[in-house]
C-alpha positions as CSV (number, residue, x, y, z in Angstrom):
1,M,-43.8,18.4,-18.9
2,P,-43.9,15.8,-17.4
3,I,-40.3,15.3,-14.6
4,A,-39.4,11.3,-15.8
5,L,-39.0,9.0,-12.9
6,T,-36.0,7.6,-14.4
7,Q,-33.7,11.1,-13.6
8,F,-34.7,10.1,-9.4
9,A,-33.3,6.4,-9.7
10,F,-31.0,4.9,-7.4
11,R,-27.7,4.6,-9.7
12,N,-25.9,1.9,-8.3
13,K,-28.2,-0.3,-6.9
14,T,-25.0,-2.5,-5.8
15,R,-24.9,-0.2,-2.9
16,L,-28.6,-0.3,-1.9
17,P,-28.3,-3.2,0.6
18,W,-25.1,-1.7,2.5
19,L,-27.0,1.8,2.3
20,L,-30.1,0.6,4.5
21,P,-28.3,-1.7,6.8
22,A,-26.3,1.9,7.1
23,L,-29.2,3.5,8.3
24,A,-29.9,1.1,10.4
25,C,-27.3,1.7,12.1
26,T,-27.6,5.4,12.5
27,L,-31.1,5.3,13.4
28,A,-29.3,2.4,16.4
29,S,-26.6,4.8,17.1
30,A,-29.7,7.4,17.4
31,Y,-31.2,5.2,19.4
32,C,-28.4,4.2,22.6
33,F,-28.1,7.9,23.1
34,F,-30.9,8.4,24.5
35,G,-31.0,4.7,26.3
36,W,-27.0,6.7,27.7
37,M,-28.6,9.9,28.7
38,S,-31.8,7.5,30.4
39,A,-29.7,5.4,32.2
40,V,-27.4,8.1,33.4
41,G,-30.0,10.6,34.4
42,R,-31.4,7.6,36.6
43,V,-27.7,7.2,38.3
44,S,-27.7,11.5,39.0
45,G,-30.7,11.5,39.9
46,W,-31.0,8.3,42.7
47,I,-27.5,8.5,43.9
48,G,-28.0,9.5,47.5
49,L,-31.9,7.9,47.9
50,P,-30.9,4.9,50.4
51,Q,-34.0,2.5,48.4
52,Y,-31.9,2.8,44.6
53,A,-28.9,2.4,45.9
54,P,-29.0,-1.6,44.7
55,E,-30.1,-0.4,41.2
56,I,-27.3,2.2,40.9
57,P,-24.8,-0.4,39.9
58,R,-26.9,-1.7,37.2
59,L,-27.9,1.0,35.9
60,E,-24.0,2.1,35.7
61,S,-23.4,-0.9,33.1
62,Q,-26.1,-0.8,31.5
63,A,-24.9,3.4,30.5
64,K,-21.8,2.1,29.4
65,L,-23.1,-0.9,27.5
66,W,-25.9,2.0,26.1
67,S,-22.4,5.0,25.4
68,A,-20.8,1.7,23.8
69,L,-22.9,1.3,21.7
70,A,-23.9,4.9,20.7
71,I,-19.9,5.0,19.9
72,A,-19.3,2.9,18.0
73,L,-22.5,2.1,15.8
74,P,-21.4,5.2,13.2
75,F,-17.7,3.0,12.8
76,V,-20.5,-0.1,11.5
77,A,-22.3,2.6,9.7
78,A,-19.4,4.1,8.0
79,L,-18.2,0.3,6.9
80,L,-21.6,-0.3,5.5
81,L,-21.3,2.0,3.5
82,S,-17.6,1.4,2.2
83,L,-18.9,-1.3,1.1
84,G,-20.4,-3.0,-2.2
85,K,-18.7,0.2,-4.0
86,R,-17.5,-1.3,-7.6
87,A,-13.6,-0.5,-9.1
88,S,-15.7,1.3,-11.5
89,D,-17.2,3.1,-9.4
90,Q,-14.2,5.9,-8.3
91,Q,-12.5,6.1,-11.2
92,P,-14.2,7.3,-14.4
93,R,-14.5,5.3,-17.7
94,A,-12.2,4.7,-20.3
95,D,-14.6,5.2,-23.5
96,A,-16.3,8.6,-21.3
97,P,-15.3,11.8,-23.2
98,S,-13.2,14.8,-20.6
99,S,-12.4,18.2,-21.4
100,V,-10.4,17.9,-18.4
101,T,-6.8,16.3,-17.6
102,Y,-5.3,15.5,-14.1
103,R,-1.7,14.4,-13.3
104,A,-1.0,10.3,-11.9
105,E,-2.2,9.6,-8.9
106,S,0.6,9.1,-6.7
107,P,1.5,5.6,-4.9
108,A,0.7,7.2,-1.4
109,E,-2.6,9.4,-2.8
110,K,-3.6,6.1,-3.8
111,G,-3.2,4.1,-0.7
112,L,-4.4,7.2,0.8
113,A,-7.6,7.4,-0.8
114,P,-9.6,4.2,0.8
115,I,-9.1,6.0,4.2
116,L,-10.4,9.1,3.2
117,R,-13.1,7.3,1.5
118,Y,-14.7,6.0,5.3
119,L,-13.5,9.0,6.7
120,G,-16.2,10.5,4.4
121,H,-18.6,7.9,4.7
122,F,-17.8,8.1,8.7
123,A,-18.8,12.0,8.4
124,A,-21.5,11.4,7.0
125,S,-22.6,8.4,9.3
126,V,-22.2,10.9,12.0
127,V,-24.1,13.6,10.7
128,G,-26.3,11.2,9.9
129,T,-26.8,9.9,13.8
130,L,-27.1,13.6,14.7
131,G,-29.8,13.6,12.3
132,F,-31.4,10.6,14.3
133,V,-31.4,12.4,17.4
134,L,-32.1,15.4,16.4
135,V,-35.4,14.5,15.1
136,L,-36.7,11.3,17.6
137,F,-36.4,14.8,20.4
138,L,-38.7,16.8,18.3
139,L,-40.1,13.4,17.8
140,G,-40.1,12.5,21.6
141,L,-41.2,16.5,22.6
142,L,-44.1,16.3,20.8
143,L,-45.8,13.2,22.0
144,H,-45.0,14.7,25.6
145,K,-46.6,17.6,24.3
146,L,-50.2,15.6,23.0
147,G,-49.9,13.5,26.5
148,V,-48.5,10.4,25.5
149,R,-46.8,9.0,28.0
150,A,-44.2,6.2,27.2
151,G,-44.8,2.6,30.0
């Protein structure tokens, strides 16, 4: 029995242009995490070595930049995930048959709903970033085991 490919189609094509940059932000955040780890590792290894003393302030400023990017990019990804969502995606259609009756939303719940959606998107972007960190770590470990050296 063949499976119809239309079952796996992306449901909301207006969100796809926002999903791809959000994924790019999570990947960039994972990359920035490793840039931060590299700068911090070099600073801690070079402290006390006089030949590297002039380089330490530059590396400290790089570490600050990498950490700021690693922290800020998941927030940007969450914002990008929130864009492109139509009002019809958030509420059930009026002509759709329903068998469950819900109570009406209070004004406080309506005001809190976008914040909760953003927090959900933020959680998804943090999980995505952690997933990319794991993938990049395993890729680096594999390349190290194969003897491939960077730089």
